[in-house]
N, C-alpha and C positions, 0 to 999 in steps of 0.2 A: 504494499500499499504506500503509494506517494505520501509524504507529510503534506498538510493543508497549505503551509506557507510556500513550500516548493511548488506545488499545484496553481497557488496564486500567482506567484512568480512567473511562472511558464506561460500562464494565461493572460497575463497583462499586457497590454499594447508595447509598452517598454521592452518587453522580451522578443516582439517581432520585429523592433526596429534593427537596423545594422549597427554593429558594434563601431565603437571609437577605433578610428585608425592609430595602429601603434605608432609610437614616436620615433622617427627615424630621421636623421639628419642627412641632408645631401651633401656629398663632397664637393667642395667648392673649386676645386684644382681641375676635376673633370667633369663634365656634363654626363648625367646619367649614371654614374656611380654612387655609391653610398658608402659611409664609414660605419663600422659596426660600433654600438657602445653598449654598455650595460645598461639595462633598464630594470628597475626595481619596482613590482607592484604590491600593494597591500593585499593580505588575504582575501578581501572581499571585494577585489578589483573584479569587473566584469570579464576580463581576459581569461579567468580561471573559472566562470560560470559554467561553460559546456563541459569542462572536465569533472566539475564537481556533480552535475546531474548524472553523467555517465557512472561515475564512481559509486553514487547513491544507488543507481539501479542495478549495478553489478553485486554490490555488497547486499542489497536487499534480496537479490535472485539467490547468492550463496547462502545467506542465511535461511531463507525459506526451504532450499535443498536440504541443509543439515537437519532442519526439524522435521522433514518428512521422513517416516519410517515405512519401509516397503512392506505393504500387507499382501499376504498370501490369500488367494481366493478361500474362503470358508465354505466348508462342505460338511454336512454331516457325516458321522462314521460310517464306514462301509466295507464290507467284506471282500477279499479277494475272490473273482471268479471262477479260479481255476478249482477242478474238481478235487476233493481231498485238502486243499488248503483253507485253513480257517483264520488267517491274518486279519486283523482290523487296522483301517487306517483312518486318519482325519484329515490328511493332505494329498493332494494329487501326486506331488514330487515324491513323497514316501512311498505310494503305490508304485510309481514307475521305477523308482530304484528297486524295490522288492521284485517287481515283474521282470525286470531285465536281469537282476541276478539269479533268480530262482527259476524262471519260467521261459525265458527266450531261448535259449539254447540246450533244448532237451532231448535226448535220445529217445526216438519215438518205440524202440525194442524194449530198453531197460529202464527207462523213466528217469536216467540219471541226468542231472544238468550240469551244465559247465560254464565257465565265465565267457569264453569266446566262441565264435564259429569255428575257428580253426581246431580249437581242442576238442569241439565235437567231433568235427571231421576225423581226426586222428583218433578218437575213440570208436567211432563207427568202423573205420578201417581195421584197427586192431582187434577188437572185439566181437565184431559181428560179420566180417568178411570172411566167406569160406574159403578163400584163396588165399588169404594172407598168410596162414601157416606155410603153405606149401612154396609161395615166393619168398618168405622169411629164410627158408632152408637154403635158398640159391642166392639170394642177394640181400642187402642192407636194407631193411623196411622199417625199423623203429626209427621214426622221426624225432628230432629235438622238440622240446615242448616250448620252447622259446621261440617268440614270433620274430620272424627275420632270421633265424638260423637254420641253416640248409643242412646240416650234419644229418646223417643217417647212421643206423648202428645193427649190429647184428642181432643183438639180444636186448631185451629192456633193462638189464643188469649194466650192460656197457652204456646205455643212455644214462641211467641214473648217476653211474660215476662222472660223465662228460657234465650233467647238470650240476653236480657238487661242485666238481674242479672247475670247469669254465665260467659257468653262471653263478657259482657260489650260492647254490640252493643248500638249505641245512639238511644234514645227514638223515634226520628223523622226518623229513617231508614225506607226506603220503602220496607216492608217484604213483602207484597203480592199485586200483581195488582188485583184490585177488579173484580169480575165477571160481565160482563155486562148483564144487564136484557133485555130479548128480547121482552119489552113490546111495542106494537105499540099504538101510541097517534094518535087517529083520532080527527081532528079539524072540526069545521063548517065555515070555512072561505070562 
């Protein structure tokens, strides 16, 4: 909001008139040239009025920008719509984060979720591709899990060693979910 005295000064007829010319001394030795000289104005001189108005408007804009707090759109609590997920959210941002983390890159076969599409592709290749085991016997098939690294390895254990030594993964990092053996145990109870 512009202060009333500034608004009155801006709307007065004096504000619309041309400013007084600056005091300049013409050089008497050569026609059309001027001699520089120091001129001192008081703080309330008309020369500074434009700058004062712009400074005031700038500071007003800065101060109102500081006072404003970004408000997130309020929504009532809602549940995740994925089957079997009972997470509750109160903001759309928290739902998006949850969905992207747990539901975006999900294996359609075993329902495991992955943090990236690349890791999902590696998982599908290694765990659900029937030709993978045959190909792995002949060539290096186990891809490095780090985005951008093109190394391939003969075994998952060699890949794990590479991730620990080259990419500084912790040695207790869970690299693979072991395959479950489908052995049936019959007991005589």
